[in-house]
N, C-alpha and C positions, 0 to 999 in steps of 0.2 A: 327282530321281525319288522318288516317294512309295513307302514300303514298304507293300505290301498287307497284311502280317500283323503290323505293329507294333501294340502295345497290344491284341492279340487273344488271348483265352484259347482259343477254338475257331476253326475256319475261319469266315470272315466270314459267309456266308449261314446256315450251320447254327447258329453261335453266336448270331447275332442272333435266329433263330427260337426257340432255347432260352430266351434271355433275355426275349424278348417274351412267350412263353408263361408263363414264371415270373412276370413282372411282372403279366400279366393275371390270373393265379390269385390272387396275393396282394392285388391291388387289389380284386378282387371279394369276397374274404373280408373284407378291411378295410372295404369299403363295407357289407357285411352286418352286421358288428359295430358299425359306426357307426350304422346304422339301428336296430339292436336296443338297444344300450346307450349310445349317444352322449349321450342326455339326462342321464345320470348324471354326465358329465364336462364337458359344454359347456352353459352355462346361458342363453345368449341364444336367443330364439325362432328356430327353424329353423337354428340354427348347425350342429348335427350332421347335419342333412339336406343342407345345402349341402356340407359336407365329404364326406359319403357319395356325393353326386351327382358331385362332382369325381373321387372314386376310381373310380366307374363309368366316367366319361369316359376316365380314364387307362387303365383296363383295356380299354376298347373300342378305343382308339388302339393299344394293344399287340397286340390281335387283328388289327386292320387291317394293322399292320406285318407280322405273321406271314403274313397272306394275301398281302401284296405281295411278301414275300420268296419265298414258296412258288410264286407265279406268275411270278416274275422280272419284275414289272411296273415299267416305267420311270415311267409316269404316277403310280402310287400312291406310289412312293418319292419322286418330286418333290413331290407334295402333302404327304407326311409330313415332308419336310425343311423345308418352309415352315410347316406348322401345329404341328410339335412344339416349335418355339421358344416359341409361346404356351403350350403345355402346361407347359413347363419354368418359364416365368415365373410362371404361375398356381400351379404346384407349390411354388415357393419362397415365394410369398405365403401359400399354404395352410399349409405346414409351419411357418412362423414364427408365423402367427396361432394355429395349434393349440397349439404349444408355449407361447406366451404365455398363451393362454386357460387352459391346463391349470395353469400355475403361478399365474395370477391367481385362479383359482377354488378354491384349496386349502382355504380355510375351509369352503366349501360341501361339498366332497368329504369332508372330515373329519367334518362334521355328518352326512352320509349314512352313513358308516361307523359312527359312534357311535349312530345310530338304526336299526340293523338293516337297512341297505341301502335305506331308503325314499328316493325322489327328493326333492331339496330344491326347495321352491317359494318364490319371492320373497314375503315377507309383505305387501308393498305391493300385490300383485295379487290377494290373497284377498278375496273379498266375504263378509262375515259372514252375509249373508242366504241365500247359496247353499251347500248342503251340498257338501263336497269329495268327489270320486270316490275310490273305494277303489283303492289301488295294488295291482295284480296282479303287476307286474314289480318285481324287487329287483335292486340292484347285485350283481355277482358278488362273492362273499365272498373269493375269492383275492386280489382287488385290495387289500382292506383288510388281509389277513394279510401281504402282501409289504411294505407300507408305501408311503405316498404319495410320498415323495422318491425311493425306488428305482424305483417304477413310472413316475413322471414322467420320471426320467432315462433309463430304457430307451425310453420313448415318444419322447423328443426324439432319442435316438441313432438309432432306427429311421427317424424322419422324415428325418434327415440322410443316412442310408444310402439311403433312397428317392430323395432328390434326386441323390445321386452316381450311382445306377443309371440314373436318367432321363438324366443328362448323358452317360453312357457309351452308353446306347441310342441317343441322338441321334447320337453319333459313329459308331456302327455303321450307322445309316440313311444318314447323309451319305456315309460311305465306300462303301457299296453303291451308292448313287446315282451316285457318281463312277465306279465300276467299270462300271456299266451304260452310262453315257455314253461312256466310253473304248472299250468293246467295240463300241458303235454306230459311233463314229468310225472305228475300225479296219476295220469291215466295209463301210463305204460310201465309201471313198476320199475322205473329208472332209479338206480341206487343213489 
């Protein structure tokens, strides 16, 4: 017999709704920060936009899960059980690529800090006949004050924490789906 409250901090439904709301909020904030300042830390074209788009997707899935828990929807929890596995796999790939890219681009980030927060541009892509646009956005100065190694370490730590929370949230979705199925079986005289 499975313990309904094992590994749970809050009651199953309410705790999953709290965690889903929390994950949606911090994913939306993370996506906004990636869209605004991601070009300063990730140097391949559209890399920060892809990471930000994935964060929006993860936040949207969290909100859909909260909606499914709120309505006690069997269909939505079944869909989430099957699709959240893909979100977890993509999250693991995204987290490892982001951490690797951040550590790989340390020289460029140090250059940005040394040059007043201006965005680094690959010299091989600069056309000498075309005037360069004036940079209006600058890198946040606090990142340079904290230190690159410290900030990159915190960044990697929070990416790992995000992955752990995704796995725990999947456990909550799966557990709630099983509870709904068992309640349905008990109410319909299913053998």
